[in-house]
N, C-alpha and C positions, 0 to 999 in steps of 0.2 A: 429432484436433484440427485437423489440416491441412485436412480437408474442410470443417469449420466456418469456418475462416479464409478458405478459397477462396470459400465461399458469401457471406460478409460482404463480401469484396472485390468480387465480381461484382455483388452487389446494389447496393453503393455506386457502382460504375462506371456502372450503368444510370441512375442519377439524377444523374450528374455529379460524384460525390465520389470521393476516393481515400484509401486508408489511408497515412498518413505513417509510413514504416518507421523514420525517425529518432526519432519520438515514441512508437512502439508498442513495448511490452515484453511478454514472456511470463512468467507466473508460474504454475507448476503445483504444486499441493499434493497430497500423498499419491500421487505417481507415482514408482515406483521408478526409480533412475538407469538401470538396464538398459533400461527401457521408454521412456525419453525420446528423442525425435527432434527435430532442429532443424526450426523452422517457417519458412516463406517466404511473402512477399507479392510477387507479380509477380517471382519468381525472386530476390528480395533477402532475405537472412536477417533474421529478427526476433531482437533481443537477448533472452536469457533473464536474468531477475533472480532472486535467491535470497531476497529479502525485498521486501515491498510495503507501503507505507503507505496505508491505506484508512480514511477517516473517523476519523482519529486513532489507529488501531490498526496496529501493525506485524504483518503476516502473515508467517509463515515456513513452509517446506514441511512440517516434521514436526508442525505444529499446536501446538507449545508456544508459550506466550506469555511466556516468561521475559524476553526483551528488552523486550517491551511493558510488563510489570509494572515493570521497572526504570525505564524512561522515564517512566511515569506517576507513580511514586513520587518520582522526582527532580523532576518538574514540580510536584507538590503541595508538596514541601518548599521549593522555590524560591518558590512563590507565598505560602507561609505566612510567609516572612521579610519580605514586603512589608507585612504588617499592622503597624500601629503599636500600641504598648501602650495599653490603655484607661486613661484617667486615673481614679484612684479617686474624686476629688472629683466627677467627672461622674456616676459610678455612684451615689454617695450622694445626689445631688440629684434623681435620676430617680424 
């Protein structure tokens, strides 16, 4: 993974861009803890995160979506409380 990160960094530098290490995070899924190695950009360490929110879903390393399911269920429950009860007289006149 370090080789890929180096290639991206070098390609970006050729066109005048740089990777902002303060905004860059590493998330690795299905990589055993013993095989994980720290990653660097221009000799600066890149922070590793253990969950990552992407398109509304929370990704976690073991692939389980338990936290995501709880988050979405809670959001749906909260949204349902915002609906007003339907007036029965309105329903009868329709």
